[in-house]
C-alpha positions in Angstrom: 98.1 129.4 94.8 95.4 130.7 97.0 94.6 128.7 100.1 91.2 127.1 100.0 89.1 125.8 102.9 89.3 122.3 104.2 86.8 120.1 102.4 86.1 117.9 105.4 82.5 117.1 105.5 81.7 119.2 102.4 79.5 118.0 99.6 80.4 118.8 96.0 77.5 121.3 95.6 74.8 122.7 97.9 71.7 120.8 97.0 69.2 123.6 97.4 71.1 126.0 95.1 72.5 123.8 92.4 70.3 120.7 92.2 68.6 121.7 89.0 71.6 123.5 87.5 72.2 123.2 83.8 75.6 121.5 83.2 78.2 123.5 81.2 78.2 123.0 77.5 80.9 120.8 75.9 83.6 122.2 73.7 83.0 122.2 70.0 84.9 119.5 68.0 86.7 122.1 65.9 87.9 123.8 69.0 89.0 120.5 70.6 91.1 119.6 67.5 92.9 122.9 67.7 94.3 121.9 71.1 96.5 119.2 69.5 98.3 121.4 66.9 101.4 121.5 69.0 101.8 117.7 69.0 103.3 115.4 66.4 100.9 112.9 64.7 101.6 110.0 67.0 100.9 112.0 70.2 97.9 113.7 68.5 96.3 110.3 68.0 96.7 109.4 71.7 95.4 112.7 72.8 92.4 112.5 70.5 91.5 109.1 71.9 91.8 110.3 75.5 89.8 113.4 74.5 87.1 111.2 72.9 86.9 109.0 76.0 86.5 112.1 78.2 83.9 113.7 75.9 81.8 110.6 75.7 82.0 110.1 79.5 80.8 113.7 80.0 77.9 113.0 77.7 76.9 109.8 79.5 77.1 111.7 82.8 75.1 114.6 81.4 72.4 112.2 80.1 72.2 110.4 83.4 72.0 113.8 85.3 69.1 114.9 83.1 67.2 111.7 83.6 67.5 111.9 87.4 66.5 115.5 87.4 63.4 114.7 85.4 62.5 111.9 87.7 62.5 114.0 90.9 61.6 117.4 89.4 58.0 117.4 90.8 58.8 115.8 94.1 58.2 117.7 97.4 61.2 116.0 99.0 64.2 114.3 97.5 65.7 111.3 99.3 69.2 111.8 100.6 70.7 109.1 98.4 69.4 110.8 95.3 70.7 114.2 96.4 74.1 112.7 96.9 74.1 111.1 93.5 72.9 114.3 91.7 75.5 116.5 93.4 78.3 114.0 92.6 77.2 113.8 89.0 77.1 117.6 88.6 80.5 118.0 90.3 82.0 115.5 87.9 80.3 117.0 84.8 81.7 120.5 85.7 85.1 119.3 86.7 87.8 121.1 84.6 89.1 119.1 81.7 92.7 119.6 82.8 94.2 121.8 85.4 97.0 123.9 83.8 100.6 122.8 84.1 102.6 125.8 85.3 106.2 125.8 84.2 108.2 128.5 86.1 111.2 130.1 84.4 113.0 131.3 87.5 116.0 133.7 87.1 117.5 137.1 87.6 117.3 140.0 85.2 119.4 139.4 82.1 119.5 135.6 82.5 117.5 135.1 79.3 114.0 134.1 80.5 112.1 136.2 78.0 114.4 135.2 75.1 113.9 131.6 76.0 110.1 132.0 76.1 110.2 133.8 72.7 112.1 130.9 71.2 109.8 128.3 72.6 106.7 130.1 71.2 108.5 130.8 67.9 108.1 134.7 68.2 111.6 136.2 68.2 110.9 139.6 69.8 107.5 139.0 71.4 108.4 139.7 75.0 110.9 142.5 75.6 114.4 141.2 76.3 117.0 142.8 78.6 119.3 145.2 76.9 120.3 148.6 78.0 117.0 148.9 79.8 115.7 146.7 82.5 112.6 144.6 82.0 109.8 144.7 84.5 110.1 142.6 87.7 106.4 141.6 87.5 105.3 138.0 86.8 104.4 137.3 83.1 102.3 134.3 82.2 102.2 133.0 78.6 99.8 130.4 77.5 97.8 129.4 74.4 94.1 129.1 73.9 91.3 128.8 71.3 90.9 132.6 71.0 91.3 134.1 67.5 93.5 137.0 68.6 96.6 137.7 70.7 95.6 139.0 74.0 97.2 140.4 77.1 95.7 141.3 80.5 97.7 143.6 82.7 96.5 143.2 86.3 97.1 146.3 88.5 97.4 146.6 92.3 94.1 147.6 93.9 93.7 151.1 95.2 94.2 149.8 98.8 97.2 147.7 97.8 98.9 150.7 96.3 98.1 152.9 99.3 99.9 150.4 101.5 103.0 150.4 99.3 102.9 154.2 99.0 102.9 154.6 102.8 106.0 152.4 103.1 107.7 154.2 100.2 107.2 157.6 101.8 108.4 156.3 105.2 111.6 155.2 103.5 112.1 158.7 102.0 111.2 160.6 105.2 114.1 162.3 107.2 113.0 163.8 110.5 116.5 165.1 111.4 119.3 166.8 109.6 122.0 164.4 108.6 125.7 165.1 108.4 127.3 165.4 104.9 128.7 161.9 105.0 125.4 160.4 106.3 123.4 162.3 103.7 125.6 161.0 100.9 125.2 157.5 102.3 121.4 157.9 102.5 121.2 159.1 98.8 123.2 156.1 97.6 120.9 153.6 99.4 119.4 151.0 97.1 116.0 151.1 98.7 116.0 154.9 98.5 116.9 154.9 94.8 114.1 152.4 94.0 111.5 154.3 96.1 112.4 157.6 94.3 112.3 155.9 91.0 108.8 154.3 91.6 107.3 157.6 92.7 108.8 159.6 89.8 107.6 156.9 87.3 104.0 157.3 88.6 103.7 160.9 89.7 106.6 162.7 87.9 109.7 164.5 89.0 109.6 166.0 92.5 107.2 163.3 93.8 109.8 161.9 96.1 109.7 165.2 98.1 106.0 165.0 98.8 104.5 163.3 101.9 102.0 160.5 101.9 98.9 162.7 102.1 100.1 165.0 99.3 100.7 162.0 97.0 97.3 160.6 97.8 95.8 163.8 96.4 98.2 163.8 93.4 97.0 162.5 90.0 99.1 159.7 88.5 100.6 160.5 85.1 99.4 157.3 83.6 95.7 156.4 83.0 94.4 153.9 85.5 91.2 152.0 84.7 88.6 151.6 87.4 88.6 147.8 86.8 92.4 147.7 87.5 92.8 145.5 84.5 94.2 146.7 81.1 93.2 144.4 78.2 95.2 144.5 74.9 94.3 142.7 71.8 95.9 142.3 68.4 95.6 140.2 65.2 99.4 139.7 65.0 102.0 138.8 67.5 104.2 141.8 66.6 101.3 144.2 67.0 100.5 143.0 70.5 104.2 143.0 71.4 104.4 146.8 70.5 101.3 147.5 72.7 102.6 145.4 75.6 106.2 146.6 75.6 105.7 149.9 77.6 103.9 148.1 80.3 106.4 145.3 81.0 109.6 147.1 80.1 110.9 149.7 82.6 113.5 152.2 81.7 116.6 153.3 83.7 117.0 156.9 84.5 118.7 159.0 81.8 122.2 160.2 82.5 121.0 163.7 83.4 118.9 162.3 86.3 115.6 162.9 84.6 113.1 160.0 84.5 112.5 158.3 81.2 109.0 158.1 79.7 106.6 157.5 82.6 104.6 154.4 82.6 102.4 152.8 85.3 104.9 150.0 86.0 104.9 150.5 89.8 101.2 149.5 89.8 101.5 146.3 87.8 100.8 143.1 89.8 101.2 140.6 87.0 100.5 140.1 83.3 98.7 137.3 81.5 99.4 136.7 77.7 97.3 134.4 75.6 98.4 133.1 72.2 95.8 131.9 69.6 96.0 128.2 68.8 99.7 127.8 69.1 101.3 125.0 67.1 104.2 124.9 69.6 102.7 125.4 73.0 99.7 123.2 73.8 96.7 124.5 75.5 96.9 123.7 79.2 100.5 124.7 79.6 101.4 128.1 81.2 105.0 129.4 80.9 105.7 131.8 83.8 108.5 134.3 83.7 109.3 134.6 87.5 111.7 137.3 88.6 114.4 136.0 91.0 113.9 138.2 94.1 110.2 138.9 94.8 108.9 142.5 95.4 108.8 145.2 98.1 105.0 145.3 97.7 103.4 142.8 100.0 100.8 141.6 97.5 103.3 141.2 94.7 105.7 139.4 97.0 102.9 137.1 98.2 102.0 136.4 94.5 105.7 135.8 93.7 105.9 133.0 96.4 102.5 131.5 95.6 103.3 131.5 91.8 106.6 129.5 92.5 104.6 127.1 94.7 101.9 126.3 92.1 104.5 125.5 89.5 104.8 121.7 89.0 108.0 122.3 87.0 110.7 124.9 87.7 113.5 125.7 85.3 116.3 127.7 87.0 117.6 130.0 84.2 121.2 131.1 84.4 123.4 132.3 81.6 126.6 130.5 80.7 128.8 133.2 82.3 127.0 133.1 85.7 126.3 129.4 86.1 129.5 128.4 87.8 128.6 130.0 91.1 127.6 133.2 92.7 125.2 134.0 95.5 122.3 134.9 93.2 122.5 131.5 91.3 122.6 129.6 94.6 119.7 131.5 96.0 117.6 130.6 92.9 118.4 127.0 93.3 117.6 127.0 97.0 114.3 128.7 96.4 113.4 126.1 93.7 114.2 123.2 96.0 112.1 124.7 98.7 109.2 124.8 96.2 109.6 121.0 96.0 109.2 120.9 99.8 106.3 123.3 100.3 104.5 123.4 96.9 103.4 121.4 94.0 106.7 121.2 92.2 107.9 117.8 91.2 110.6 118.6 88.7 113.5 121.0 88.9 116.1 121.5 86.1 118.9 124.0 85.3 118.6 125.7 82.0 121.9 127.3 81.0 121.3 130.1 78.4 123.4 131.9 75.9 125.6 128.8 75.3 126.7 130.1 71.9 129.0 132.5 73.8 132.6 131.3 73.7 136.0 133.0 73.1 137.8 130.3 71.1 141.4 131.2 71.8 140.8 131.5 75.5 138.8 128.2 75.6 141.6 126.4 73.7 144.2 127.7 76.1 142.3 126.6 79.2 140.9 123.4 77.7 141.5 120.4 80.0 140.2 117.6 77.9 142.5 117.1 74.9 141.4 113.7 73.6 140.8 115.1 70.2 141.6 118.3 68.4 139.1 121.1 68.1 138.7 122.2 64.5 136.0 124.9 64.8 134.1 127.3 67.0 131.1 124.9 66.7 133.0 121.9 68.0 134.3 124.0 70.9 130.8 125.1 71.8 129.4 121.6 71.7 132.3 120.2 73.8 132.0 123.0 76.4 128.2 122.6 76.6 128.6 118.8 77.2 131.1 119.5 80.0 128.8 122.0 81.6 126.0 119.5 81.5 128.1 116.8 83.2 129.5 119.1 85.8 126.3 120.9 86.7 124.2 117.7 86.6 126.5 116.1 89.3 126.4 119.3 91.5 122.6 119.7 91.2 121.9 116.1 91.9 124.0 116.2 95.0 122.3 119.3 96.2 118.9 117.7 95.6 119.9 114.5 97.4 120.8 116.6 100.5 117.4 118.2 100.6 114.9 115.7 99.1 114.0 112.2 100.1 115.9 109.4 98.4 112.8 108.2 96.4 112.1 111.6 94.8 111.4 111.1 91.1 113.5 114.1 90.2 116.6 112.3 91.4 116.1 109.7 88.7 115.7 112.3 85.9 118.3 112.0 83.2 118.0 115.6 82.0 118.6 117.8 85.0 120.6 120.3 82.9 119.8 121.8 79.5 122.2 124.0 77.5 120.2 126.3 75.2 120.9 129.2 72.9 117.9 131.3 71.8 120.1 133.4 69.5 121.4 130.3 67.7 117.9 129.0 67.4 117.1 131.9 65.1 120.4 132.3 63.3 121.8 128.7 63.2 125.3 130.0 62.3 127.0 127.5 64.7 124.4 125.1 65.9 121.5 123.2 64.4 118.0 123.7 65.7 118.2 120.5 67.7 121.6 121.4 69.2 120.1 124.6 70.6 117.9 122.3 72.7 114.8 124.5 72.2 113.0 121.5 70.6 114.1 119.3 73.5 112.3 121.7 75.9 109.2 121.7 73.8 109.2 117.9 73.7 109.5 117.9 77.5 106.4 120.2 77.7 104.4 118.0 75.4 105.2 114.8 77.2 104.4 116.4 80.5 101.0 117.4 79.3 100.3 114.1 77.6 101.1 112.2 80.8 98.9 114.4 82.9 96.0 114.1 80.4 96.4 110.3 80.5 96.3 110.2 84.3 93.4 112.7 84.4 91.2 110.8 81.9 91.9 107.5 83.6 90.9 108.8 86.9 87.9 110.7 85.5 86.5 107.7 83.6 87.0 105.4 86.6 85.2 107.8 88.9 82.4 108.2 86.4 82.0 104.4 86.2 81.7 104.2 89.9 78.9 106.8 89.9 77.0 104.9 87.2 77.4 101.7 89.3 75.7 103.6 92.1 72.9 104.9 89.9 72.3 101.4 88.5 72.3 100.0 92.1 69.3 102.2 92.9 67.1 100.0 90.8 69.0 96.8 91.6 66.7 94.0 92.8 69.5 92.4 94.8 68.2 93.3 98.3 68.8 90.3 100.5 67.2 90.3 104.0 70.6 90.3 105.7 72.2 92.9 103.5 72.1 95.5 106.2 74.1 93.2 108.4 76.7 93.0 105.7 77.1 96.7 105.6 77.2 96.9 109.5 80.0 94.3 109.5 81.9 96.5 107.0 81.2 99.6 109.1 82.8 97.9 112.2 85.8 96.9 110.0 86.1 100.5 108.8 86.2 101.9 112.3 89.0 99.5 113.2 91.0 100.4 110.1 90.6 104.1 110.8 92.1 103.6 114.2 95.0 101.9 112.6 95.3 104.7 110.0 95.5 107.3 112.8 98.3 105.3 114.5 100.1 105.1 111.1 99.8 108.8 110.6 101.2 109.5 114.1 104.1 107.2 113.3 104.8 109.2 110.0 104.7 112.5 111.7 106.8 111.3 114.6 109.8 111.1 112.2 110.0 114.9 112.2 110.4 115.2 116.0 114.1 114.4 116.4 115.3 116.5 113.3 113.2 119.4 114.6 114.8 119.2 118.0 118.3 119.0 116.5 117.5 121.9 114.2 116.3 124.0 117.1 119.5 123.3 119.0 121.6 124.3 115.9 119.5 127.5 115.5 120.1 128.5 119.1 123.9 128.2 118.7 124.2 129.8 115.3 121.5 132.5 115.1 123.9 135.4 116.2 126.5 134.5 113.5 123.8 134.2 110.8 122.1 137.5 111.9 125.4 139.3 112.0 126.2 138.2 108.4 122.7 139.4 107.2 123.2 142.8 108.9 126.7 143.4 107.5 127.5 144.6 104.0 130.8 144.5 102.2 130.9 148.3 102.1 129.8 148.8 105.7 126.6 150.8 106.2 127.1 152.7 102.9 123.9 152.4 100.9 122.3 150.1 103.5 120.6 152.6 105.9 117.2 152.7 104.3 117.4 149.2 102.9 117.5 148.0 106.5 114.6 150.2 107.3 112.7 148.6 104.4 113.5 145.2 105.9 112.0 146.3 109.2 108.9 147.8 107.5 108.2 144.5 105.9 108.8 142.5 109.1 112.2 141.1 108.2 111.8 140.7 104.4 113.0 143.0 101.6 113.0 142.3 97.9 114.1 144.6 95.1 115.2 144.5 91.5 118.8 145.3 92.3 119.6 143.4 95.6 119.5 139.8 96.5 116.4 138.9 98.5 116.8 139.6 102.3 114.7 137.5 104.7 116.0 137.6 108.3 113.3 135.2 109.5 114.2 132.6 107.0 117.9 133.0 107.5 117.9 132.4 111.3 115.5 129.4 110.9 117.6 127.8 108.1 119.5 125.5 110.5 116.2 124.0 111.4 115.2 123.5 107.8 118.7 122.0 107.1 117.8 119.2 109.6 114.2 118.6 108.6 114.2 119.0 104.8 114.9 115.3 103.8 112.5 114.0 106.5 109.8 116.5 105.6 110.1 115.7 101.9 109.8 112.0 102.8 106.6 112.4 104.7 104.9 114.1 101.7 106.6 112.1 99.0 106.2 108.6 97.6 107.6 105.6 99.6 106.6 102.4 101.3 103.8 101.9 103.8 106.5 100.8 106.3 108.3 104.1 106.1 107.7 107.8 106.9 105.6 108.6 103.7 102.0 109.5 104.4 100.3 108.7 101.1 101.3 105.0 101.0 99.6 104.5 104.3 96.4 106.0 102.9 96.7 103.8 99.8 97.1 100.7 102.1 94.0 101.8 104.0 92.1 102.0 100.7 93.2 98.6 99.5 92.3 97.0 102.8 88.8 98.4 102.6 88.4 97.3 99.0 89.6 93.7 99.8 87.2 93.5 102.8 84.3 94.6 100.6 85.1 91.9 98.1 85.5 89.3 100.9 82.2 90.2 102.6 80.4 90.3 99.2 81.5 86.7 98.3 81.1 85.3 101.8 77.7 86.6 102.5 75.9 86.2 99.2 76.5 89.3 97.2 77.1 88.4 93.5 80.7 88.6 92.4 79.8 91.6 90.2 77.3 93.1 92.7 76.3 96.6 91.9 76.8 97.8 95.5 80.1 96.0 96.0 81.5 97.5 92.8 80.1 100.9 93.8 81.8 100.7 97.2 85.1 99.8 95.7 85.0 102.6 93.2 83.7 105.2 95.6 86.3 104.6 98.2 88.9 105.3 95.5 87.2 108.6 94.7 86.9 109.6 98.4 90.5 108.9 99.3 91.9 110.1 95.9 90.7 113.6 96.9 92.9 113.6 100.0 96.1 114.0 98.1 95.4 117.5 96.8 94.1 118.5 100.3 97.4 117.2 101.8 99.5 119.1 99.3 97.6 122.4 100.0 98.2 122.0 103.8 101.9 121.1 103.2 102.8 124.7 102.4 101.3 126.0 105.6 103.1 123.4 107.6 106.5 124.0 106.0 106.3 127.8 106.4 105.0 127.6 110.0 108.6 127.9 111.3 109.4 131.2 109.6 105.8 132.5 110.2 106.2 131.8 113.9 109.6 133.5 114.1 108.4 136.5 112.1 105.4 136.9 114.4 107.6 136.8 117.5 110.0 139.3 116.1 107.4 141.7 114.8 107.6 144.1 117.8 111.4 144.5 117.4 111.0 145.1 113.7 108.4 147.8 114.3 110.6 149.5 116.9 113.6 149.5 114.6 111.6 150.9 111.7 110.8 154.0 113.7 114.5 154.9 114.2 115.7 158.0 112.3 118.5 160.5 112.5 122.2 160.1 113.2 123.7 156.7 113.4 120.2 155.3 112.6 121.6 152.2 110.8 123.7 151.1 113.8 120.8 151.8 116.2 118.4 149.7 114.1 120.9 146.8 114.1 121.2 147.1 117.9 117.4 147.0 118.3 117.2 143.9 116.0 120.0 142.1 117.8 118.6 142.8 121.3 115.1 141.8 120.1 116.2 138.5 118.6 118.4 137.7 121.7 115.4 138.4 124.0 113.0 136.2 121.9 115.5 133.3 121.7 116.0 133.5 125.5 112.2 133.3 125.9 111.9 130.2 123.7 111.3 131.6 120.1 112.7 128.5 118.3 110.9 126.1 120.7 107.6 127.9 120.0 108.2 127.5 116.3 108.8 123.8 116.8 105.5 123.5 118.7 103.6 125.4 116.0 104.9 123.1 113.3 104.0 120.0 115.3 100.5 121.5 115.9 100.1 122.0 112.2 100.9 118.3 111.7 98.3 117.4 114.3 95.7 119.5 112.5 96.5 117.8 109.2 96.0 114.4 110.9 92.6 115.5 112.3 91.5 116.8 109.0 92.4 113.5 107.2 90.6 111.3 109.7 87.5 113.5 109.9 87.2 113.5 106.1 87.6 109.7 105.9 85.1 109.1 108.7 82.5 111.5 107.3 82.7 110.4 103.7 82.9 106.7 104.3 80.0 106.9 106.8 77.9 108.6 104.1 78.9 106.0 101.5 78.0 103.0 103.8 74.7 104.6 104.6 73.9 104.8 100.9 74.9 101.2 100.5 72.4 100.1 103.1 69.1 98.6 102.2 66.5 100.5 100.3 64.1 100.2 103.2 65.8 103.1 104.9 63.9 105.6 102.7 67.1 106.8 101.1 66.0 105.9 97.6 63.0 106.0 95.3 62.2 104.6 91.9 64.3 106.4 89.4 64.5 106.6 85.6 66.1 103.6 83.9 69.8 104.3 83.3 70.9 100.9 82.2 71.8 102.1 78.7 74.0 104.8 80.2 75.6 102.2 82.5 76.4 99.8 79.6 77.9 102.6 77.6 80.0 103.7 80.7 81.1 100.1 81.2 82.3 100.1 77.6 84.2 103.4 78.0 85.9 102.0 81.2 87.1 99.0 79.2 88.3 101.4 76.5 90.9 102.9 78.8 93.1 99.8 78.4 92.7 99.8 74.6 93.8 103.5 74.5 96.9 102.7 76.6 97.8 99.7 74.5 97.5 101.8 71.3 99.7 104.5 72.7 102.5 101.9 73.4 102.2 100.5 69.9 102.5 104.0 68.3 105.5 104.9 70.4 107.2 101.7 69.4 106.6 102.5 65.7 107.8 106.0 66.1 111.0 104.9 67.8 111.7 102.4 65.0 111.2 105.1 62.3 113.4 107.5 64.1 116.2 104.9 64.3 115.9 104.2 60.6 115.9 107.9 59.5 119.2 109.7 58.6 120.7 112.1 61.1 120.3 115.8 60.3 123.5 117.6 59.3 124.8 120.6 61.2 125.7 124.0 59.9 128.9 124.6 58.0 132.0 124.6 60.1 133.4 127.9 61.1 
């Protein structure tokens, strides 16, 4: 997810540019109804009620906005209070209905990601699946919308982005000195060399690998490249789009005679977006993301790989049944997913075991440990084995999560951490029923996730809108007692005191990271040579590693390819620090109690103390119990502080990655020196340069500098939070001061809009109660219905 600027002190919209902007038009009813096709009737009813609440709220806000605009349209100057209100109204009117839920399917080639997506969307061969050819390593996003056709957008690297990669590819293939026979063979077998040759031949044809950078810049690619760098494909049917899309996201291995297969523009593809029309299985607002397991040699693609992982609120680690029991690749995927919980928006991680129909019955029966009952068929064996895999992997994954995440993480309470699925059986149902393939279970998870997010979003939206209407109504409120300014002044002094307490509480939260950081730095200093040595050694010695190591140096310590596990020297040597800080770091940015290390509960406590004080001052000093201004203040403080959570989550990634970023920056000179080495014994010479460079930087305090930079990032976050709170609350209290300050003017009457908004706010509870009743009825009917029978025994 792209980093955005801090919003400290920012207003929702610049007044001069957008004050008289026309709000966006609402969605047509027929289009809105299409969004619910993926849900059963009970969930559809709840969604329609929430959608109706949101739609009516937007209408009230739009009417209020139009009235205010008309009342100030001819004025030479607009009071600050009115500007504030108009900007807030417009921002809320144009707020997206629902931010997409990104569900990342994270796995290596051949794990079954594409087959799983095809089964979930009910299109058996829609995305190409791994067979004798290797599917593309680019990111593929699949979502549904209200479009009439199937559509795919293929985003290509910009001209500048490709030139950067082309320069690095030609450096990898450049030999300045003659090599001996043995070294030349070793060079030709290098994984990075093979991939570089393959990419250049794919784009420019045979012989491209022998040309230098300047020659390739003048060469014409074999594939047609649009100037927009976006290729758009459309089709009436899924199969038709699949055929069009296949050449772009499927890459072919070389033929046995060494010639390239049909050339496509695969090396230029950054990512692909596929949109389905009005899916009955995938609700609008959910994006399934096929994420390759290793990243990419190209800087921009690799950056997108990491940011895509970080913006996923759910990650499914995909591993087929034959690889799930271990292996470095599987462990790397799990570790990267858990890191996404630390640095990104991820709140839920699960292991999805694919191809679970695979089972050799005689072998299984011979090695079977549980013999409480006889196995009569292949189906019974598959179901028993799948249940055992669930129990085993659930325990292992939960223990792994406990070591890395805070104890109150919601994912630790999740009952379904492991799914055992079979896309093949979903279509054939020779052994398993549709339910037993667990594809419907994944769909149900997706629906519940969206329904819950919609409920929370609409509740927050309606509540915030109600606060704005309270403020609007207070503009014409006659309750202006002579001492009202004193009331607000008293509240202002209280706010200043509470902000000081909040600053101290934030300091106490962040102080929890200090000791683990110090211990991690000590561990890193004592173990970095061993870790670095392991990273620089391959099981076959230097064979096939010469140019791969050069690629690592060209990319400042990081190399990702389709064939090798991801190499990140910076991350590897800082891992001892992360091992120490991970549980504490997660605790700071997680839920928790105000007395602990968690940050958000302290902000919530600050919010509640302000709201209680507002009520107390209002009653004590003569404000009516339902005072317009008191109610506005209470609602507005929720809106102001509610926006802090997303701001904090955005900054969390930068803080978490500050350790590796600091180390990478310090080691950059030694990487650059190593990358220039060519000729005989180049691999060993590069290793020596890296070792010496790391030793020197460690001696000069590299890990201590990384520690200081992380603590500095925490301090910047604290400053950003307090500045935002001070600025926004100061503006709010100024608006709540008496009308004699010249902030207001006589505005159009909005009492009818206020009353309607009040009714909608009360409607939130009714919608929630109706949803509970419907769920109870649905559960009762499910318990009373007969179970579905499985396929015939085999």
